[in-house]
N, CA, C, O and the ligand as a Tripos MOL2 file, in Angstrom:
@<TRIPOS>MOLECULE
protein
  277   275    70     0     0
PROTEIN
NO_CHARGES

@<TRIPOS>ATOM
      1 N           4.8780   -6.4820   14.8270 N.3       1 MET1
      2 CA          4.6330   -5.8460   13.5260 C.3       1 MET1
      3 C           5.2450   -6.6660   12.3930 C.2       1 MET1
      4 O           6.3300   -7.2350   12.5150 O.2       1 MET1
      5 N           4.5150   -6.6980   11.3070 N.am      2 GLN2
      6 CA          4.9920   -7.3580   10.1010 C.3       2 GLN2
      7 C           5.2130   -6.2980    9.0300 C.2       2 GLN2
      8 O           4.6130   -5.2240    9.0660 O.2       2 GLN2
      9 N           6.0780   -6.6150    8.0860 N.am      3 THR3
     10 CA          6.2950   -5.6840    6.9790 C.3       3 THR3
     11 C           6.1070   -6.4190    5.6680 C.2       3 THR3
     12 O           6.5590   -7.5530    5.5070 O.2       3 THR3
     13 N           5.4300   -5.7580    4.7240 N.am      4 VAL4
     14 CA          5.2590   -6.3420    3.4100 C.3       4 VAL4
     15 C           5.5410   -5.2640    2.3690 C.2       4 VAL4
     16 O           5.2540   -4.0850    2.5800 O.2       4 VAL4
     17 N           6.1100   -5.6930    1.2340 N.am      5 THR5
     18 CA          6.4080   -4.7600    0.1430 C.3       5 THR5
     19 C           5.5760   -5.1300   -1.0700 C.2       5 THR5
     20 O           5.5190   -6.2980   -1.4570 O.2       5 THR5
     21 N           4.9350   -4.1470   -1.6680 N.am      6 PHE6
     22 CA          4.1650   -4.3680   -2.8910 C.3       6 PHE6
     23 C           4.8020   -3.5990   -4.0360 C.2       6 PHE6
     24 O           5.1960   -2.4430   -3.8810 O.2       6 PHE6
     25 N           4.8990   -4.2590   -5.1930 N.am      7 ASN7
     26 CA          5.3020   -3.5580   -6.4050 C.3       7 ASN7
     27 C           4.0240   -3.1140   -7.1100 C.2       7 ASN7
     28 O           3.1460   -3.9260   -7.4030 O.2       7 ASN7
     29 N           3.9370   -1.8330   -7.3710 N.am      8 ILE8
     30 CA          2.6960   -1.2430   -7.8660 C.3       8 ILE8
     31 C           2.9200   -0.6050   -9.2310 C.2       8 ILE8
     32 O           3.8850    0.1330   -9.4340 O.2       8 ILE8
     33 N           2.0190   -0.8970  -10.1600 N.am      9 SER9
     34 CA          2.0770   -0.1800  -11.4300 C.3       9 SER9
     35 C           0.8480    0.6980  -11.5650 C.2       9 SER9
     36 O          -0.2110    0.4040  -11.0120 O.2       9 SER9
     37 N           1.0100    1.7830  -12.3130 N.am     10 GLY10
     38 CA         -0.0980    2.6980  -12.5340 C.3      10 GLY10
     39 C           0.0710    4.0280  -11.8170 C.2      10 GLY10
     40 O          -0.7390    4.9390  -11.9880 O.2      10 GLY10
     41 N           1.1270    4.1380  -11.0100 N.am     11 MET11
     42 CA          1.3940    5.4210  -10.3550 C.3      11 MET11
     43 C           2.1050    6.3320  -11.3420 C.2      11 MET11
     44 O           3.1270    5.9540  -11.9150 O.2      11 MET11
     45 N           1.5640    7.5420  -11.5450 N.am     12 SER12
     46 CA          2.1990    8.4370  -12.5100 C.3      12 SER12
     47 C           2.6370    9.7720  -11.9180 C.2      12 SER12
     48 O           3.3640   10.5230  -12.5680 O.2      12 SER12
     49 N           2.2180   10.0700  -10.7250 N.am     13 CYS13
     50 CA          2.6400   11.3340  -10.1200 C.3      13 CYS13
     51 C           2.6020   11.2240   -8.6010 C.2      13 CYS13
     52 O           2.1750   10.2160   -8.0390 O.2      13 CYS13
     53 N           3.0570   12.2780   -7.9640 N.am     14 ALA14
     54 CA          3.1010   12.2680   -6.5000 C.3      14 ALA14
     55 C           1.7090   12.1130   -5.9010 C.2      14 ALA14
     56 O           1.5510   11.5660   -4.8100 O.2      14 ALA14
     57 N           0.6950   12.6010   -6.6280 N.am     15 GLY15
     58 CA         -0.6740   12.4750   -6.1370 C.3      15 GLY15
     59 C          -1.0940   11.0200   -6.0320 C.2      15 GLY15
     60 O          -1.8030   10.6360   -5.1020 O.2      15 GLY15
     61 N          -0.6580   10.2130   -6.9850 N.am     16 CYS16
     62 CA         -0.9650    8.7770   -6.9570 C.3      16 CYS16
     63 C          -0.3680    8.1420   -5.7090 C.2      16 CYS16
     64 O          -1.0320    7.3940   -4.9920 O.2      16 CYS16
     65 N           0.8910    8.4560   -5.4670 N.am     17 ALA17
     66 CA          1.5700    7.8950   -4.2990 C.3      17 ALA17
     67 C           0.8580    8.3120   -3.0240 C.2      17 ALA17
     68 O           0.7110    7.5260   -2.0880 O.2      17 ALA17
     69 N           0.4180    9.5710   -3.0030 N.am     18 ARG18
     70 CA         -0.2800   10.0770   -1.8280 C.3      18 ARG18
     71 C          -1.6210    9.3630   -1.6420 C.2      18 ARG18
     72 O          -2.0030    9.0200   -0.5230 O.2      18 ARG18
     73 N          -2.3250    9.1460   -2.7490 N.am     19 SER19
     74 CA         -3.6130    8.4480   -2.6760 C.3      19 SER19
     75 C          -3.4470    7.0630   -2.0740 C.2      19 SER19
     76 O          -4.2030    6.6620   -1.1890 O.2      19 SER19
     77 N          -2.4630    6.3470   -2.5590 N.am     20 ILE20
     78 CA         -2.2240    4.9900   -2.0690 C.3      20 ILE20
     79 C          -1.8410    5.0200   -0.5940 C.2      20 ILE20
     80 O          -2.3020    4.2050    0.2050 O.2      20 ILE20
     81 N          -0.9970    5.9680   -0.2610 N.am     21 SER21
     82 CA         -0.5900    6.1090    1.1270 C.3      21 SER21
     83 C          -1.7960    6.3750    2.0270 C.2      21 SER21
     84 O          -1.9120    5.8050    3.1120 O.2      21 SER21
     85 N          -2.6860    7.2430    1.5660 N.am     22 ASN22
     86 CA         -3.8830    7.5600    2.3580 C.3      22 ASN22
     87 C          -4.7800    6.3500    2.5300 C.2      22 ASN22
     88 O          -5.2830    6.0860    3.6220 O.2      22 ASN22
     89 N          -4.9790    5.6120    1.4350 N.am     23 VAL23
     90 CA         -5.8360    4.4330    1.4640 C.3      23 VAL23
     91 C          -5.2850    3.3950    2.4470 C.2      23 VAL23
     92 O          -6.0320    2.8030    3.2260 O.2      23 VAL23
     93 N          -3.9770    3.1890    2.3960 N.am     24 LEU24
     94 CA         -3.3650    2.1870    3.2760 C.3      24 LEU24
     95 C          -3.4020    2.6370    4.7310 C.2      24 LEU24
     96 O          -3.7220    1.8580    5.6290 O.2      24 LEU24
     97 N          -3.0750    3.8890    4.9440 N.am     25 ASN25
     98 CA         -3.0560    4.3880    6.3240 C.3      25 ASN25
     99 C          -4.4340    4.4130    6.9700 C.2      25 ASN25
    100 O          -4.5530    4.4070    8.1950 O.2      25 ASN25
    101 N          -5.4830    4.4420    6.1330 N.am     26 ALA26
    102 CA         -6.8460    4.4630    6.6570 C.3      26 ALA26
    103 C          -7.2850    3.0920    7.1740 C.2      26 ALA26
    104 O          -8.2740    2.9840    7.9000 O.2      26 ALA26
    105 N          -6.5510    2.0550    6.7990 N.am     27 LEU27
    106 CA         -6.9390    0.7000    7.2080 C.3      27 LEU27
    107 C          -6.5670    0.4250    8.6590 C.2      27 LEU27
    108 O          -5.4800    0.7690    9.1230 O.2      27 LEU27
    109 N          -7.4870   -0.1930    9.3450 N.am     28 ASN28
    110 CA         -7.2290   -0.5840   10.7230 C.3      28 ASN28
    111 C          -6.0910   -1.6030   10.7630 C.2      28 ASN28
    112 O          -6.1380   -2.6170   10.0660 O.2      28 ASN28
    113 N          -5.0930   -1.3410   11.5610 N.am     29 GLY29
    114 CA         -3.9840   -2.2760   11.6940 C.3      29 GLY29
    115 C          -2.7250   -1.8430   10.9620 C.2      29 GLY29
    116 O          -1.6520   -2.4090   11.1700 O.2      29 GLY29
    117 N          -2.8580   -0.8300   10.0970 N.am     30 VAL30
    118 CA         -1.6780   -0.3430    9.3870 C.3      30 VAL30
    119 C          -0.9300    0.6450   10.2690 C.2      30 VAL30
    120 O          -1.4940    1.6320   10.7420 O.2      30 VAL30
    121 N           0.3410    0.3620   10.4790 N.am     31 GLN31
    122 CA          1.1790    1.2190   11.3110 C.3      31 GLN31
    123 C           1.7930    2.3290   10.4710 C.2      31 GLN31
    124 O           1.6450    3.5120   10.7780 O.2      31 GLN31
    125 N           2.4780    1.9350    9.4190 N.am     32 THR32
    126 CA          3.0480    2.9160    8.5010 C.3      32 THR32
    127 C           2.9110    2.4030    7.0800 C.2      32 THR32
    128 O           2.9600    1.1970    6.8410 O.2      32 THR32
    129 N           2.7400    3.3110    6.1480 N.am     33 ALA33
    130 CA          2.7230    2.9640    4.7300 C.3      33 ALA33
    131 C           3.6310    3.9460    4.0190 C.2      33 ALA33
    132 O           3.3610    5.1460    3.9670 O.2      33 ALA33
    133 N           4.7120    3.4140    3.4720 N.am     34 ASP34
    134 CA          5.7090    4.2440    2.8160 C.3      34 ASP34
    135 C           5.6240    3.9670    1.3170 C.2      34 ASP34
    136 O           6.0540    2.9100    0.8530 O.2      34 ASP34
    137 N           5.0720    4.9100    0.5620 N.am     35 VAL35
    138 CA          4.8620    4.6960   -0.8690 C.3      35 VAL35
    139 C           5.8800    5.5030   -1.6560 C.2      35 VAL35
    140 O           5.9920    6.7160   -1.4830 O.2      35 VAL35
    141 N           6.6220    4.8230   -2.5220 N.am     36 SER36
    142 CA          7.6280    5.4860   -3.3480 C.3      36 SER36
    143 C           7.1950    5.5080   -4.7950 C.2      36 SER36
    144 O           7.0160    4.4610   -5.4160 O.2      36 SER36
    145 N           7.0240    6.7160   -5.3350 N.am     37 LEU37
    146 CA          6.6650    6.8700   -6.7460 C.3      37 LEU37
    147 C           7.8190    6.4070   -7.6370 C.2      37 LEU37
    148 O           7.6020    5.6970   -8.6190 O.2      37 LEU37
    149 N           9.0360    6.8080   -7.2950 N.am     38 ASP38
    150 CA         10.2080    6.4760   -8.0960 C.3      38 ASP38
    151 C          10.4490    4.9720   -8.1820 C.2      38 ASP38
    152 O          10.8330    4.4460   -9.2270 O.2      38 ASP38
    153 N          10.2150    4.3000   -7.0680 N.am     39 GLN39
    154 CA         10.5020    2.8620   -7.0360 C.3      39 GLN39
    155 C           9.2610    2.0060   -7.3010 C.2      39 GLN39
    156 O           9.3290    0.7770   -7.2850 O.2      39 GLN39
    157 N           8.1390    2.6640   -7.5440 N.am     40 HIS40
    158 CA          6.8790    1.9610   -7.8120 C.3      40 HIS40
    159 C           6.6120    0.9050   -6.7430 C.2      40 HIS40
    160 O           6.3590   -0.2630   -7.0380 O.2      40 HIS40
    161 N           6.6770    1.3470   -5.5230 N.am     41 ARG41
    162 CA          6.6890    0.4000   -4.4310 C.3      41 ARG41
    163 C           6.0050    0.9670   -3.1890 C.2      41 ARG41
    164 O           6.0610    2.1670   -2.9220 O.2      41 ARG41
    165 N           5.3690    0.0910   -2.4500 N.am     42 ALA42
    166 CA          4.8270    0.4850   -1.1540 C.3      42 ALA42
    167 C           5.3430   -0.4850   -0.1070 C.2      42 ALA42
    168 O           5.2630   -1.7020   -0.2770 O.2      42 ALA42
    169 N           5.8650    0.0560    0.9590 N.am     43 VAL43
    170 CA          6.3120   -0.7540    2.0850 C.3      43 VAL43
    171 C           5.3600   -0.4770    3.2440 C.2      43 VAL43
    172 O           5.2380    0.6520    3.7180 O.2      43 VAL43
    173 N           4.6960   -1.5280    3.6810 N.am     44 VAL44
    174 CA          3.6650   -1.3570    4.7000 C.3      44 VAL44
    175 C           4.0230   -2.1490    5.9510 C.2      44 VAL44
    176 O           4.3340   -3.3380    5.8960 O.2      44 VAL44
    177 N           3.9700   -1.4630    7.0550 N.am     45 GLU45
    178 CA          4.1750   -2.1060    8.3450 C.3      45 GLU45
    179 C           2.7970   -2.2560    8.9820 C.2      45 GLU45
    180 O           2.0530   -1.2830    9.0990 O.2      45 GLU45
    181 N           2.4630   -3.4660    9.3880 N.am     46 TYR46
    182 CA          1.1030   -3.6890    9.8690 C.3      46 TYR46
    183 C           1.0650   -4.6780   11.0270 C.2      46 TYR46
    184 O           2.0030   -5.4370   11.2700 O.2      46 TYR46
    185 N          -0.0670   -4.6320   11.7320 N.am     47 ASP47
    186 CA         -0.3230   -5.5560   12.8280 C.3      47 ASP47
    187 C          -1.0540   -6.7690   12.2650 C.2      47 ASP47
    188 O          -2.2020   -6.6650   11.8330 O.2      47 ASP47
    189 N          -0.3890   -7.9080   12.2710 N.am     48 ALA48
    190 CA         -0.9360   -9.1160   11.6460 C.3      48 ALA48
    191 C          -2.2100   -9.6190   12.3320 C.2      48 ALA48
    192 O          -2.9490  -10.4250   11.7670 O.2      48 ALA48
    193 N          -2.4580   -9.1430   13.5390 N.am     49 ALA49
    194 CA         -3.6750   -9.5520   14.2360 C.3      49 ALA49
    195 C          -4.8900   -8.7980   13.7160 C.2      49 ALA49
    196 O          -6.0290   -9.2010   13.9520 O.2      49 ALA49
    197 N          -4.6420   -7.7080   13.0120 N.am     50 LYS50
    198 CA         -5.7440   -6.8500   12.5560 C.3      50 LYS50
    199 C          -5.9440   -6.8300   11.0540 C.2      50 LYS50
    200 O          -7.0620   -6.6330   10.5780 O.2      50 LYS50
    201 N          -4.8770   -7.0320   10.3080 N.am     51 VAL51
    202 CA         -4.9780   -6.9090    8.8600 C.3      51 VAL51
    203 C          -3.9130   -7.7910    8.2220 C.2      51 VAL51
    204 O          -2.9270   -8.1530    8.8640 O.2      51 VAL51
    205 N          -4.1210   -8.1370    6.9420 N.am     52 GLY52
    206 CA         -3.1610   -8.9990    6.2630 C.3      52 GLY52
    207 C          -2.8650   -8.4970    4.8660 C.2      52 GLY52
    208 O          -3.5220   -7.5810    4.3710 O.2      52 GLY52
    209 N          -1.8650   -9.1050    4.2290 N.am     53 PRO53
    210 CA         -1.4320   -8.6750    2.8990 C.3      53 PRO53
    211 C          -2.5530   -8.6820    1.8560 C.2      53 PRO53
    212 O          -2.5830   -7.8180    0.9790 O.2      53 PRO53
    213 N          -3.4670   -9.6400    1.9400 N.am     54 ASP54
    214 CA         -4.5560   -9.7050    0.9630 C.3      54 ASP54
    215 C          -5.4330   -8.4620    1.0260 C.2      54 ASP54
    216 O          -5.8450   -7.9170    0.0020 O.2      54 ASP54
    217 N          -5.7080   -8.0260    2.2570 N.am     55 VAL55
    218 CA         -6.5420   -6.8330    2.4470 C.3      55 VAL55
    219 C          -5.8010   -5.5880    1.9500 C.2      55 VAL55
    220 O          -6.3860   -4.7140    1.3110 O.2      55 VAL55
    221 N          -4.5190   -5.5270    2.2540 N.am     56 LEU56
    222 CA         -3.7090   -4.3820    1.8290 C.3      56 LEU56
    223 C          -3.6670   -4.3050    0.3080 C.2      56 LEU56
    224 O          -3.8550   -3.2450   -0.2880 O.2      56 LEU56
    225 N          -3.4170   -5.4570   -0.2990 N.am     57 LYS57
    226 CA         -3.3550   -5.5330   -1.7590 C.3      57 LYS57
    227 C          -4.6960   -5.1290   -2.3710 C.2      57 LYS57
    228 O          -4.7480   -4.3740   -3.3420 O.2      57 LYS57
    229 N          -5.7700   -5.6440   -1.7900 N.am     58 GLY58
    230 CA         -7.1150   -5.3290   -2.2830 C.3      58 GLY58
    231 C          -7.4050   -3.8380   -2.2310 C.2      58 GLY58
    232 O          -8.0360   -3.2870   -3.1330 O.2      58 GLY58
    233 N          -6.9390   -3.1910   -1.1710 N.am     59 ALA59
    234 CA         -7.1760   -1.7580   -1.0140 C.3      59 ALA59
    235 C          -6.4280   -0.9610   -2.0850 C.2      59 ALA59
    236 O          -6.9400    0.0320   -2.6020 O.2      59 ALA59
    237 N          -5.2210   -1.4040   -2.4090 N.am     60 ILE60
    238 CA         -4.4470   -0.7190   -3.4580 C.3      60 ILE60
    239 C          -5.1400   -0.8920   -4.8050 C.2      60 ILE60
    240 O          -5.2330    0.0490   -5.5930 O.2      60 ILE60
    241 N          -5.6190   -2.0970   -5.0560 N.am     61 GLU61
    242 CA         -6.2920   -2.3680   -6.3310 C.3      61 GLU61
    243 C          -7.6070   -1.6110   -6.4380 C.2      61 GLU61
    244 O          -7.9610   -1.1130   -7.5070 O.2      61 GLU61
    245 N          -8.3250   -1.5270   -5.3300 N.am     62 GLU62
    246 CA         -9.5840   -0.7810   -5.3290 C.3      62 GLU62
    247 C          -9.3570    0.6990   -5.6080 C.2      62 GLU62
    248 O         -10.2230    1.3760   -6.1620 O.2      62 GLU62
    249 N          -8.1870    1.1930   -5.2200 N.am     63 ALA63
    250 CA         -7.8470    2.5920   -5.4610 C.3      63 ALA63
    251 C          -7.4930    2.8130   -6.9290 C.2      63 ALA63
    252 O          -7.3310    3.9550   -7.3590 O.2      63 ALA63
    253 N          -7.3710    1.7220   -7.7070 N.am     64 GLY64
    254 CA         -7.1560    1.8640   -9.1450 C.3      64 GLY64
    255 C          -5.7560    1.5560   -9.6290 C.2      64 GLY64
    256 O          -5.3830    1.9360  -10.7390 O.2      64 GLY64
    257 N          -4.9740    0.8690   -8.8050 N.am     65 TYR65
    258 CA         -3.5970    0.5550   -9.1970 C.3      65 TYR65
    259 C          -3.3990   -0.9490   -9.2340 C.2      65 TYR65
    260 O          -4.1560   -1.7040   -8.6240 O.2      65 TYR65
    261 N          -2.3780   -1.3730   -9.9520 N.am     66 GLU66
    262 CA         -2.1250   -2.7970  -10.0630 C.3      66 GLU66
    263 C          -0.9580   -3.2160   -9.1860 C.2      66 GLU66
    264 O           0.0740   -2.5490   -9.1120 O.2      66 GLU66
    265 N          -1.1650   -4.3410   -8.5260 N.am     67 VAL67
    266 CA         -0.1240   -4.8760   -7.6560 C.3      67 VAL67
    267 C           0.4630   -6.1210   -8.3040 C.2      67 VAL67
    268 O          -0.2600   -7.0570   -8.6440 O.2      67 VAL67
    269 N           1.7800   -6.1230   -8.4710 N.am     68 ALA68
    270 CA          2.4720   -7.2830   -9.0160 C.3      68 ALA68
    271 C           3.3230   -7.8910   -7.9200 C.2      68 ALA68
    272 O           4.2830   -7.2690   -7.4650 O.2      68 ALA68
    273 N           2.9920   -9.0760   -7.4970 N.am     69 GLY69
    274 CA          3.7540   -9.7750   -6.4810 C.3      69 GLY69
    275 C           3.5990   -9.2180   -5.0970 C.2      69 GLY69
    276 O           4.1990   -9.7330   -4.1540 O.2      69 GLY69
    277 CU         -1.0440   10.6290  -10.1270 Cu       70 CU70
@<TRIPOS>BOND
     1     1     2 1
     2     2     3 1
     3     3     4 2
     4     3     5 am
     5     5     6 1
     6     6     7 1
     7     7     8 2
     8     7     9 am
     9     9    10 1
    10    10    11 1
    11    11    12 2
    12    11    13 am
    13    13    14 1
    14    14    15 1
    15    15    16 2
    16    15    17 am
    17    17    18 1
    18    18    19 1
    19    19    20 2
    20    19    21 am
    21    21    22 1
    22    22    23 1
    23    23    24 2
    24    23    25 am
    25    25    26 1
    26    26    27 1
    27    27    28 2
    28    27    29 am
    29    29    30 1
    30    30    31 1
    31    31    32 2
    32    31    33 am
    33    33    34 1
    34    34    35 1
    35    35    36 2
    36    35    37 am
    37    37    38 1
    38    38    39 1
    39    39    40 2
    40    39    41 am
    41    41    42 1
    42    42    43 1
    43    43    44 2
    44    43    45 am
    45    45    46 1
    46    46    47 1
    47    47    48 2
    48    47    49 am
    49    49    50 1
    50    50    51 1
    51    51    52 2
    52    51    53 am
    53    53    54 1
    54    54    55 1
    55    55    56 2
    56    55    57 am
    57    57    58 1
    58    58    59 1
    59    59    60 2
    60    59    61 am
    61    61    62 1
    62    62    63 1
    63    63    64 2
    64    63    65 am
    65    65    66 1
    66    66    67 1
    67    67    68 2
    68    67    69 am
    69    69    70 1
    70    70    71 1
    71    71    72 2
    72    71    73 am
    73    73    74 1
    74    74    75 1
    75    75    76 2
    76    75    77 am
    77    77    78 1
    78    78    79 1
    79    79    80 2
    80    79    81 am
    81    81    82 1
    82    82    83 1
    83    83    84 2
    84    83    85 am
    85    85    86 1
    86    86    87 1
    87    87    88 2
    88    87    89 am
    89    89    90 1
    90    90    91 1
    91    91    92 2
    92    91    93 am
    93    93    94 1
    94    94    95 1
    95    95    96 2
    96    95    97 am
    97    97    98 1
    98    98    99 1
    99    99   100 2
   100    99   101 am
   101   101   102 1
   102   102   103 1
   103   103   104 2
   104   103   105 am
   105   105   106 1
   106   106   107 1
   107   107   108 2
   108   107   109 am
   109   109   110 1
   110   110   111 1
   111   111   112 2
   112   111   113 am
   113   113   114 1
   114   114   115 1
   115   115   116 2
   116   115   117 am
   117   117   118 1
   118   118   119 1
   119   119   120 2
   120   119   121 am
   121   121   122 1
   122   122   123 1
   123   123   124 2
   124   123   125 am
   125   125   126 1
   126   126   127 1
   127   127   128 2
   128   127   129 am
   129   129   130 1
   130   130   131 1
   131   131   132 2
   132   131   133 am
   133   133   134 1
   134   134   135 1
   135   135   136 2
   136   135   137 am
   137   137   138 1
   138   138   139 1
   139   139   140 2
   140   139   141 am
   141   141   142 1
   142   142   143 1
   143   143   144 2
   144   143   145 am
   145   145   146 1
   146   146   147 1
   147   147   148 2
   148   147   149 am
   149   149   150 1
   150   150   151 1
   151   151   152 2
   152   151   153 am
   153   153   154 1
   154   154   155 1
   155   155   156 2
   156   155   157 am
   157   157   158 1
   158   158   159 1
   159   159   160 2
   160   159   161 am
   161   161   162 1
   162   162   163 1
   163   163   164 2
   164   163   165 am
   165   165   166 1
   166   166   167 1
   167   167   168 2
   168   167   169 am
   169   169   170 1
   170   170   171 1
   171   171   172 2
   172   171   173 am
   173   173   174 1
   174   174   175 1
   175   175   176 2
   176   175   177 am
   177   177   178 1
   178   178   179 1
   179   179   180 2
   180   179   181 am
   181   181   182 1
   182   182   183 1
   183   183   184 2
   184   183   185 am
   185   185   186 1
   186   186   187 1
   187   187   188 2
   188   187   189 am
   189   189   190 1
   190   190   191 1
   191   191   192 2
   192   191   193 am
   193   193   194 1
   194   194   195 1
   195   195   196 2
   196   195   197 am
   197   197   198 1
   198   198   199 1
   199   199   200 2
   200   199   201 am
   201   201   202 1
   202   202   203 1
   203   203   204 2
   204   203   205 am
   205   205   206 1
   206   206   207 1
   207   207   208 2
   208   207   209 am
   209   209   210 1
   210   210   211 1
   211   211   212 2
   212   211   213 am
   213   213   214 1
   214   214   215 1
   215   215   216 2
   216   215   217 am
   217   217   218 1
   218   218   219 1
   219   219   220 2
   220   219   221 am
   221   221   222 1
   222   222   223 1
   223   223   224 2
   224   223   225 am
   225   225   226 1
   226   226   227 1
   227   227   228 2
   228   227   229 am
   229   229   230 1
   230   230   231 1
   231   231   232 2
   232   231   233 am
   233   233   234 1
   234   234   235 1
   235   235   236 2
   236   235   237 am
   237   237   238 1
   238   238   239 1
   239   239   240 2
   240   239   241 am
   241   241   242 1
   242   242   243 1
   243   243   244 2
   244   243   245 am
   245   245   246 1
   246   246   247 1
   247   247   248 2
   248   247   249 am
   249   249   250 1
   250   250   251 1
   251   251   252 2
   252   251   253 am
   253   253   254 1
   254   254   255 1
   255   255   256 2
   256   255   257 am
   257   257   258 1
   258   258   259 1
   259   259   260 2
   260   259   261 am
   261   261   262 1
   262   262   263 1
   263   263   264 2
   264   263   265 am
   265   265   266 1
   266   266   267 1
   267   267   268 2
   268   267   269 am
   269   269   270 1
   270   270   271 1
   271   271   272 2
   272   271   273 am
   273   273   274 1
   274   274   275 1
   275   275   276 2
@<TRIPOS>SUBSTRUCTURE
     1 MET1         2 RESIDUE 1 A MET
     2 GLN2         6 RESIDUE 1 A GLN
     3 THR3        10 RESIDUE 1 A THR
     4 VAL4        14 RESIDUE 1 A VAL
     5 THR5        18 RESIDUE 1 A THR
     6 PHE6        22 RESIDUE 1 A PHE
     7 ASN7        26 RESIDUE 1 A ASN
     8 ILE8        30 RESIDUE 1 A ILE
     9 SER9        34 RESIDUE 1 A SER
    10 GLY10       38 RESIDUE 1 A GLY
    11 MET11       42 RESIDUE 1 A MET
    12 SER12       46 RESIDUE 1 A SER
    13 CYS13       50 RESIDUE 1 A CYS
    14 ALA14       54 RESIDUE 1 A ALA
    15 GLY15       58 RESIDUE 1 A GLY
    16 CYS16       62 RESIDUE 1 A CYS
    17 ALA17       66 RESIDUE 1 A ALA
    18 ARG18       70 RESIDUE 1 A ARG
    19 SER19       74 RESIDUE 1 A SER
    20 ILE20       78 RESIDUE 1 A ILE
    21 SER21       82 RESIDUE 1 A SER
    22 ASN22       86 RESIDUE 1 A ASN
    23 VAL23       90 RESIDUE 1 A VAL
    24 LEU24       94 RESIDUE 1 A LEU
    25 ASN25       98 RESIDUE 1 A ASN
    26 ALA26      102 RESIDUE 1 A ALA
    27 LEU27      106 RESIDUE 1 A LEU
    28 ASN28      110 RESIDUE 1 A ASN
    29 GLY29      114 RESIDUE 1 A GLY
    30 VAL30      118 RESIDUE 1 A VAL
    31 GLN31      122 RESIDUE 1 A GLN
    32 THR32      126 RESIDUE 1 A THR
    33 ALA33      130 RESIDUE 1 A ALA
    34 ASP34      134 RESIDUE 1 A ASP
    35 VAL35      138 RESIDUE 1 A VAL
    36 SER36      142 RESIDUE 1 A SER
    37 LEU37      146 RESIDUE 1 A LEU
    38 ASP38      150 RESIDUE 1 A ASP
    39 GLN39      154 RESIDUE 1 A GLN
    40 HIS40      158 RESIDUE 1 A HIS
    41 ARG41      162 RESIDUE 1 A ARG
    42 ALA42      166 RESIDUE 1 A ALA
    43 VAL43      170 RESIDUE 1 A VAL
    44 VAL44      174 RESIDUE 1 A VAL
    45 GLU45      178 RESIDUE 1 A GLU
    46 TYR46      182 RESIDUE 1 A TYR
    47 ASP47      186 RESIDUE 1 A ASP
    48 ALA48      190 RESIDUE 1 A ALA
    49 ALA49      194 RESIDUE 1 A ALA
    50 LYS50      198 RESIDUE 1 A LYS
    51 VAL51      202 RESIDUE 1 A VAL
    52 GLY52      206 RESIDUE 1 A GLY
    53 PRO53      210 RESIDUE 1 A PRO
    54 ASP54      214 RESIDUE 1 A ASP
    55 VAL55      218 RESIDUE 1 A VAL
    56 LEU56      222 RESIDUE 1 A LEU
    57 LYS57      226 RESIDUE 1 A LYS
    58 GLY58      230 RESIDUE 1 A GLY
    59 ALA59      234 RESIDUE 1 A ALA
    60 ILE60      238 RESIDUE 1 A ILE
    61 GLU61      242 RESIDUE 1 A GLU
    62 GLU62      246 RESIDUE 1 A GLU
    63 ALA63      250 RESIDUE 1 A ALA
    64 GLY64      254 RESIDUE 1 A GLY
    65 TYR65      258 RESIDUE 1 A TYR
    66 GLU66      262 RESIDUE 1 A GLU
    67 VAL67      266 RESIDUE 1 A VAL
    68 ALA68      270 RESIDUE 1 A ALA
    69 GLY69      274 RESIDUE 1 A GLY
    70 CU70       277 GROUP 0 **** ****
């Protein structure tokens, strides 16, 4: 398992964090997605054989949020 952290802007409430969490968890290869509204951050544990940071980042952006770094 690999872990990656994304700094996310555009989250304004718990619903946003939940949306992002749902989107990430729906991806094949994602083990856990821990989204923090307070820290504007998502920590994702994933199987590198199935998915990568680019796909994870793309999914967050498609959900309507911005990823910085
Ligand atoms: Cu919200």
